[in-house]
FIKOLFI-784363 format. One record per residue (C-alpha): residue number from 1; residue in one letter; y, z, x. Coordinates in steps of 0.1 Angstrom, whole numbers, always signed. Last residue first. Layout:
N
+-----+---------+-------+-------+-------+
| num | residuo |    yy |    zz |    xx |
+-----+---------+-------+-------+-------+
| NUM |       a |     Y |     Z |     X |
...
+-----+---------+-------+-------+-------+
***
This chain:
293
+-----+---------+-------+-------+-------+
| num | residuo |    yy |    zz |    xx |
+-----+---------+-------+-------+-------+
| 293 |       d |  +186 |  +156 |  -260 |
| 292 |       a |  +204 |  +129 |  -237 |
| 291 |       a |  +231 |  +119 |  -265 |
| 290 |       g |  +236 |  +156 |  -272 |
| 289 |       s |  +243 |  +165 |  -234 |
| 288 |       i |  +265 |  +134 |  -231 |
| 287 |       l |  +286 |  +146 |  -262 |
| 286 |       d |  +288 |  +183 |  -249 |
| 285 |       l |  +299 |  +167 |  -214 |
| 284 |       v |  +327 |  +149 |  -235 |
| 283 |       r |  +337 |  +184 |  -249 |
| 282 |       h |  +336 |  +196 |  -212 |
| 281 |       l |  +359 |  +171 |  -198 |
| 280 |       a |  +384 |  +176 |  -228 |
| 279 |       p |  +387 |  +214 |  -217 |
| 278 |       n |  +396 |  +203 |  -181 |
| 277 |       r |  +386 |  +235 |  -160 |
| 276 |       a |  +362 |  +220 |  -136 |
| 275 |       e |  +348 |  +246 |  -113 |
| 274 |       r |  +314 |  +228 |  -106 |
| 273 |       r |  +330 |  +195 |  -101 |
| 272 |       w |  +316 |  +166 |  -121 |
| 271 |       i |  +288 |  +142 |  -120 |
| 270 |       a |  +272 |  +121 |  -148 |
| 269 |       h |  +240 |  +105 |  -131 |
| 268 |       l |  +226 |   +70 |  -128 |
| 267 |       e |  +191 |   +66 |  -118 |
| 266 |       v |  +169 |   +34 |  -107 |
| 265 |       p |  +134 |   +43 |   -98 |
| 264 |       d |  +117 |   +41 |  -131 |
| 263 |       t |   +89 |   +66 |  -127 |
| 262 |       e |   +54 |   +64 |  -108 |
| 261 |       f |   +65 |   +31 |   -91 |
| 260 |       g |   +43 |    +1 |   -80 |
| 259 |       g |   +59 |   -26 |  -102 |
| 258 |       l |   +90 |   -48 |   -99 |
| 257 |       e |   +98 |   -61 |  -134 |
| 256 |       i |  +103 |   -99 |  -136 |
| 255 |       y |  +136 |  -115 |  -145 |
| 254 |       e |  +146 |  -153 |  -150 |
| 253 |       v |  +180 |  -168 |  -137 |
| 252 |       g |  +194 |  -201 |  -145 |
| 251 |       e |  +217 |  -190 |  -171 |
| 250 |       i |  +236 |  -157 |  -167 |
| 249 |       g |  +230 |  -133 |  -196 |
| 248 |       l |  +247 |  -102 |  -180 |
| 247 |       a |  +223 |   -80 |  -203 |
| 246 |       t |  +195 |   -86 |  -175 |
| 245 |       s |  +217 |   -65 |  -151 |
| 244 |       s |  +205 |   -33 |  -171 |
| 243 |       q |  +170 |   -38 |  -155 |
| 242 |       p |  +187 |   -29 |  -119 |
| 241 |       v |  +185 |   -56 |   -94 |
| 240 |       l |  +162 |   -68 |   -66 |
| 239 |       a |  +175 |  -102 |   -56 |
| 238 |       i |  +159 |  -137 |   -50 |
| 237 |       g |  +173 |  -168 |   -29 |
| 236 |       r |  +201 |  -192 |   -28 |
| 235 |       g |  +188 |  -211 |   -59 |
| 234 |       a |  +224 |  -212 |   -73 |
| 233 |       a |  +212 |  -189 |  -102 |
| 232 |       v |  +202 |  -165 |   -74 |
| 231 |       l |  +236 |  -168 |   -61 |
| 230 |       f |  +250 |  -159 |   -97 |
| 229 |       i |  +228 |  -128 |   -98 |
| 228 |       m |  +239 |  -115 |   -65 |
| 227 |       t |  +275 |  -120 |   -76 |
| 226 |       l |  +271 |  -100 |  -106 |
| 225 |       i |  +253 |   -74 |   -86 |
| 224 |       q |  +285 |   -67 |   -66 |
| 223 |       s |  +286 |   -58 |   -30 |
| 222 |       v |  +270 |   -89 |   -12 |
| 221 |       t |  +246 |   -97 |   +18 |
| 220 |       h |  +233 |  -133 |   +19 |
| 219 |       v |  +201 |  -147 |   +33 |
| 218 |       f |  +185 |  -114 |   +40 |
| 217 |       t |  +148 |  -125 |   +54 |
| 216 |       p |  +120 |  -104 |   +39 |
| 215 |       h |  +117 |   -69 |   +56 |
| 214 |       s |   +81 |   -54 |   +60 |
| 213 |       s |   +82 |   -23 |   +43 |
| 212 |       v |  +103 |   -33 |   +14 |
| 211 |       l |  +107 |    -3 |   -10 |
| 210 |       s |  +128 |   +21 |   +12 |
| 209 |       i |  +152 |    -8 |   +23 |
| 208 |       v |  +154 |   -17 |   -16 |
| 207 |       l |  +164 |   +18 |   -24 |
| 206 |       d |  +188 |   +22 |    +8 |
| 205 |       y |  +206 |    -9 |    -2 |
| 204 |       f |  +208 |    +1 |   -40 |
| 203 |       y |  +225 |   +32 |   -31 |
| 202 |       r |  +247 |   +18 |    -2 |
| 201 |       a |  +264 |    -8 |   -26 |
| 200 |       q |  +298 |    -9 |    -7 |
| 199 |       t |  +286 |    +1 |   +29 |
| 198 |       p |  +249 |   -12 |   +31 |
| 197 |       s |  +259 |   -43 |    +9 |
| 196 |       h |  +231 |   -52 |   -14 |
| 195 |       m |  +207 |   -81 |    -1 |
| 194 |       i |  +200 |  -115 |   -13 |
| 193 |       l |  +163 |  -118 |    -4 |
| 192 |       d |  +145 |  -151 |   +10 |
| 191 |       e |  +109 |  -147 |    +1 |
| 190 |       g |   +85 |  -144 |   +30 |
| 189 |       h |   +69 |  -111 |   +19 |
| 188 |       l |   +81 |  -102 |   -15 |
| 187 |       d |   +48 |  -104 |   -34 |
| 186 |       e |   +37 |   -73 |   -11 |
| 185 |       v |   +63 |   -52 |   -30 |
| 184 |       t |   +47 |   -61 |   -62 |
| 183 |       v |   +57 |   -84 |   -91 |
| 182 |       l |   +45 |   -74 |  -125 |
| 181 |       r |   +18 |   -95 |  -140 |
| 180 |       d |   +17 |  -130 |  -154 |
| 179 |       l |   +22 |  -145 |  -120 |
| 178 |       r |   +40 |  -175 |  -134 |
| 177 |       t |   +74 |  -163 |  -133 |
| 176 |       f |   +70 |  -151 |   -95 |
| 175 |       r |   +65 |  -187 |   -87 |
| 174 |       h |  +102 |  -194 |   -95 |
| 173 |       g |  +107 |  -217 |  -124 |
| 172 |       v |  +142 |  -205 |  -132 |
| 171 |       p |  +158 |  -188 |  -103 |
| 170 |       v |  +146 |  -154 |   -95 |
| 169 |       a |  +159 |  -117 |  -102 |
| 168 |       v |  +133 |   -93 |   -94 |
| 167 |       m |  +139 |   -60 |  -116 |
| 166 |       m |  +140 |   -26 |  -108 |
| 165 |       p |  +131 |    -4 |  -137 |
| 164 |       e |  +157 |   +19 |  -154 |
| 163 |       r |  +164 |   +59 |  -154 |
| 162 |       y |  +193 |   +74 |  -176 |
| 161 |       l |  +220 |   +99 |  -179 |
| 160 |       l |  +209 |  +125 |  -153 |
| 159 |       r |  +232 |  +153 |  -156 |
| 158 |       s |  +253 |  +166 |  -129 |
| 157 |       d |  +272 |  +195 |  -113 |
| 156 |       f |  +291 |  +190 |   -82 |
| 155 |       l |  +300 |  +210 |   -51 |
| 154 |       d |  +267 |  +228 |   -41 |
| 153 |       e |  +247 |  +197 |   -54 |
| 152 |       d |  +262 |  +176 |   -29 |
| 151 |       f |  +255 |  +139 |   -41 |
| 150 |       p |  +224 |  +115 |   -38 |
| 149 |       p |  +223 |   +99 |   -61 |
| 148 |       r |  +244 |   +71 |   -82 |
| 147 |       a |  +274 |   +77 |   -99 |
| 146 |       l |  +291 |   +80 |  -133 |
| 145 |       g |  +319 |  +102 |  -121 |
| 144 |       l |  +340 |  +129 |  -144 |
| 143 |       d |  +374 |  +144 |  -138 |
| 142 |       i |  +390 |  +119 |  -116 |
| 141 |       e |  +421 |  +122 |   -90 |
| 140 |       g |  +413 |  +161 |   -83 |
| 139 |       n |  +409 |  +153 |   -47 |
| 138 |       i |  +371 |  +167 |   -47 |
| 137 |       l |  +364 |  +144 |   -78 |
| 136 |       a |  +383 |  +114 |   -59 |
| 135 |       a |  +360 |  +120 |   -29 |
| 134 |       t |  +329 |  +121 |   -50 |
| 133 |       q |  +340 |   +89 |   -67 |
| 132 |       d |  +346 |   +70 |   -35 |
| 131 |       k |  +313 |   +78 |   -24 |
| 130 |       t |  +297 |   +66 |   -55 |
| 129 |       v |  +315 |   +33 |   -57 |
| 128 |       m |  +347 |   +28 |   -76 |
| 127 |       e |  +361 |   +14 |  -110 |
| 126 |       r |  +385 |   +39 |  -127 |
| 125 |       l |  +388 |   +44 |  -163 |
| 124 |       d |  +413 |   +64 |  -180 |
| 123 |       i |  +402 |   +77 |  -212 |
| 122 |       d |  +423 |   +96 |  -238 |
| 121 |       v |  +410 |  +123 |  -261 |
| 120 |       d |  +426 |  +121 |  -295 |
| 119 |       p |  +398 |  +101 |  -309 |
| 118 |       l |  +372 |  +126 |  -299 |
| 117 |       a |  +340 |  +120 |  -317 |
| 116 |       s |  +344 |   +81 |  -326 |
| 115 |       s |  +362 |   +75 |  -293 |
| 114 |       i |  +339 |   +95 |  -272 |
| 113 |       e |  +308 |   +78 |  -288 |
| 112 |       n |  +325 |   +42 |  -283 |
| 111 |       l |  +334 |   +52 |  -246 |
| 110 |       l |  +295 |   +60 |  -239 |
| 109 |       a |  +283 |   +29 |  -254 |
| 108 |       g |  +306 |    +7 |  -234 |
| 107 |       l |  +297 |   +27 |  -201 |
| 106 |       l |  +260 |   +24 |  -204 |
| 105 |       g |  +240 |    -5 |  -199 |
| 104 |       f |  +260 |   -32 |  -179 |
| 103 |       t |  +291 |    -9 |  -172 |
| 102 |       s |  +270 |   +13 |  -149 |
| 101 |       a |  +267 |   -17 |  -125 |
| 100 |       a |  +303 |   -16 |  -116 |
|  99 |       t |  +300 |   +20 |  -109 |
|  98 |       f |  +321 |   +45 |  -126 |
|  97 |       g |  +349 |   +71 |  -124 |
|  96 |       i |  +363 |   +87 |  -156 |
|  95 |       r |  +397 |  +103 |  -161 |
|  94 |       v |  +395 |  +126 |  -190 |
|  93 |       f |  +427 |  +128 |  -212 |
|  92 |       g |  +438 |  +155 |  -238 |
|  91 |       a |  +431 |  +163 |  -275 |
|  90 |       s |  +398 |  +179 |  -289 |
|  89 |       g |  +391 |  +202 |  -258 |
|  88 |       q |  +399 |  +233 |  -276 |
|  87 |       s |  +430 |  +239 |  -252 |
|  86 |       i |  +442 |  +205 |  -258 |
|  85 |       r |  +438 |  +209 |  -296 |
|  84 |       r |  +456 |  +244 |  -296 |
|  83 |       a |  +486 |  +226 |  -275 |
|  82 |       l |  +486 |  +197 |  -298 |
|  81 |       s |  +489 |  +221 |  -327 |
|  80 |       p |  +517 |  +243 |  -311 |
|  79 |       a |  +536 |  +210 |  -304 |
|  78 |       a |  +534 |  +192 |  -338 |
|  77 |       e |  +562 |  +216 |  -354 |
|  76 |       a |  +584 |  +210 |  -326 |
|  75 |       l |  +577 |  +173 |  -323 |
|  74 |       e |  +584 |  +168 |  -361 |
|  73 |       l |  +617 |  +189 |  -356 |
|  72 |       l |  +629 |  +168 |  -327 |
|  71 |       k |  +621 |  +137 |  -348 |
|  70 |       v |  +641 |  +145 |  -377 |
|  69 |       a |  +671 |  +155 |  -354 |
|  68 |       d |  +669 |  +124 |  -335 |
|  67 |       t |  +673 |  +104 |  -370 |
|  66 |       l |  +700 |  +130 |  -384 |
|  65 |       f |  +722 |  +126 |  -352 |
|  64 |       a |  +730 |   +90 |  -360 |
|  63 |       s |  +740 |   +98 |  -394 |
|  62 |       g |  +759 |  +127 |  -385 |
|  61 |       a |  +779 |  +107 |  -359 |
|  60 |       a |  +788 |   +81 |  -386 |
|  59 |       t |  +799 |  +110 |  -407 |
|  58 |       l |  +774 |  +123 |  -434 |
|  57 |       a |  +788 |  +134 |  -469 |
|  56 |       v |  +793 |  +164 |  -489 |
|  55 |       g |  +810 |  +170 |  -520 |
|  54 |       r |  +839 |  +158 |  -546 |
|  53 |       n |  +861 |  +187 |  -534 |
|  52 |       d |  +859 |  +179 |  -498 |
|  51 |       r |  +835 |  +180 |  -468 |
|  50 |       e |  +827 |  +152 |  -442 |
|  49 |       f |  +799 |  +160 |  -424 |
|  48 |       l |  +784 |  +160 |  -387 |
|  47 |       q |  +817 |  +169 |  -367 |
|  46 |       v |  +812 |  +165 |  -330 |
|  45 |       g |  +809 |  +187 |  -300 |
|  44 |       i |  +773 |  +195 |  -299 |
|  43 |       s |  +773 |  +233 |  -300 |
|  42 |       k |  +805 |  +233 |  -322 |
|  41 |       e |  +788 |  +211 |  -349 |
|  40 |       l |  +757 |  +233 |  -346 |
|  39 |       k |  +777 |  +265 |  -350 |
|  38 |       q |  +794 |  +250 |  -382 |
|  37 |       i |  +763 |  +240 |  -396 |
|  36 |       q |  +746 |  +273 |  -392 |
|  35 |       r |  +775 |  +289 |  -406 |
|  34 |       s |  +772 |  +269 |  -438 |
|  33 |       l |  +736 |  +279 |  -441 |
|  32 |       p |  +746 |  +317 |  -438 |
|  31 |       p |  +770 |  +311 |  -466 |
|  30 |       q |  +749 |  +291 |  -487 |
|  29 |       t |  +721 |  +318 |  -495 |
|  28 |       m |  +686 |  +312 |  -480 |
|  27 |       n |  +651 |  +301 |  -492 |
|  26 |       l |  +654 |  +267 |  -473 |
|  25 |       r |  +653 |  +244 |  -503 |
|  24 |       a |  +678 |  +268 |  -521 |
|  23 |       a |  +702 |  +264 |  -493 |
|  22 |       a |  +699 |  +226 |  -493 |
|  21 |       r |  +706 |  +229 |  -530 |
|  20 |       g |  +737 |  +249 |  -525 |
|  19 |       f |  +749 |  +230 |  -495 |
|  18 |       h |  +747 |  +195 |  -513 |
|  17 |       l |  +741 |  +163 |  -493 |
|  16 |       e |  +703 |  +170 |  -501 |
|  15 |       e |  +691 |  +150 |  -471 |
|  14 |       a |  +719 |  +156 |  -448 |
|  13 |       v |  +720 |  +194 |  -460 |
|  12 |       a |  +684 |  +200 |  -454 |
|  11 |       v |  +686 |  +180 |  -420 |
|  10 |       f |  +714 |  +201 |  -409 |
|   9 |       g |  +696 |  +235 |  -418 |
|   8 |       r |  +665 |  +223 |  -401 |
|   7 |       l |  +685 |  +215 |  -371 |
|   6 |       q |  +703 |  +251 |  -373 |
|   5 |       d |  +670 |  +267 |  -375 |
|   4 |       l |  +655 |  +248 |  -345 |
|   3 |       s |  +684 |  +260 |  -324 |
|   2 |       y |  +715 |  +246 |  -308 |
|   1 |       m |  +728 |  +249 |  -273 |
+-----+---------+-------+-------+-------+
***
């Protein structure tokens, strides 16, 4: 097997086409350099140079080998730096699970911040509901979740990313648009409500159920907020959605804030395994902490 010193010697001679100049470039004498080249040729089983009284020239095999030799040396020189950067968290990868609704208000800005501050950290995005995120964190399939509460605080550390109001999405011209005030829970009585799925959108389902003491008529049950708003635009009913949904800009829909809360009721958290050891993850968490502060 050949050594990196042999490769460096070969590249120097190939570029200089002169053993004396190549030896001087490598701060060595010519005889040991010649022995390095001979050992390299013996190791790989081909002649790399034509030697005669007029000088040195690469063989066809030598020309082909030169391209790969340069790449191997570049990789060998870059490897220690890459290992250090991965250890420090400035390079590597982070797998992020996210809910569909989190893309409306946070995900894009977060990815832009990571790309700007940590350009050598690759992000792998995986859309999944909160219960699937927690399972994926436990199984080591993702590093970070953008999820809704509740979650096991013994297993997961977390950071509140933001709170937002709950909005009532209604068709244009609905009576709620003429109230000139926030909608109350009592106003919802008698309305046809497009409802969140109790399995695929459990967080919002539980939140809405906790708000609506006397249930309106649930005319449709769907898992995606985008679908809900399209149904509202079609006049199929009204829906309770997070404020970030207003960024979707779907025509035929108006939004009025649902009042009656001491704090904005909709929460999104960053969650991760307490024993997580990925250095790049902790650099991303530092960014999140800075943004929160």
